[in-house]
N, C-alpha and C positions, 0 to 999 in steps of 0.2 A: 570315519576313515582317517586313520592317524598318518604315518609317513610313510614314505620309501626309503630305502637303504642299500647300498650294494653288498654285498655280501657273498665273496667266492664265486664271482663271475657271476652271479645270479643277482634278481633283484627281489625284496622281499615287501611284502606290503601289508600292515599291521592294521588290523580294524578290532576296534574294541567290542568285544561279545561279554558283557556281563551276566554270570549268572547260565551261559549255555553250558550243555553238558554234550563231550565228545560224541556219545554215540544218539543223541538228537540231531547233528549236525549234518546238512548236506552243501555242495557246493558244485555250483555248474556255469561253466561258462558259455554264453552263446552269443557268437559275434562279440561286439563291443563291450559288452554286459558283462557281470558278475551276479550270478542270485546265490545267495547265501539265504540257507534257510537253518532256523533253530527252532524246534518245536513247532507248533503253531505260527511263529513270527517269519517273514517273509521279508528278505530286503534286495532290492536291483542296484545293484552301483556301478554306473560307468566308470570306464576305464579310463584311464591318464592315457596320453598318446601312447607315452614309451609303453605302457603295459600293452596296449593292441599290436605291438610287434613283436610279442613274446607268447611262447607255450606257457600253461600252468605247469610246473615242476613238481607240486606236491603244498599239503599246509598241515599246520598242528596248531592244535588248541592248547596255549598254555596261561593260565592264572588269569582267567577272563580276555585274550587275548588272541584272535584268530591269526595266525603269521602265515599267507600267502606268499607259495616262493616261483617265481617268474623264470623262465630262461630265454635268453634273446634267440628269437627265430632267425637265422640267417638269410633266410630266404629274403625275410623283411627288413632287415635294415642292410643300409647303404655299404657299399664295400669302399674299403679306403684304396685309394692307390698306390 
């Protein structure tokens, strides 16, 4: 797991997946974990606390790196006064 950066109001999480092919990739969120399957390999990654309060908004595989977009869920983020 690499880093998280803010981009256009969403959070983007970068996961290195060297050698992965898009057609063999599957991504499933279950509670506070993200399951990434690439062909015969599976990895369950716990989500950082900030991403637990977000919904998955999309993902892209580029140059051996999976970039997963998360959008903050307004129901789970504190409201400013």
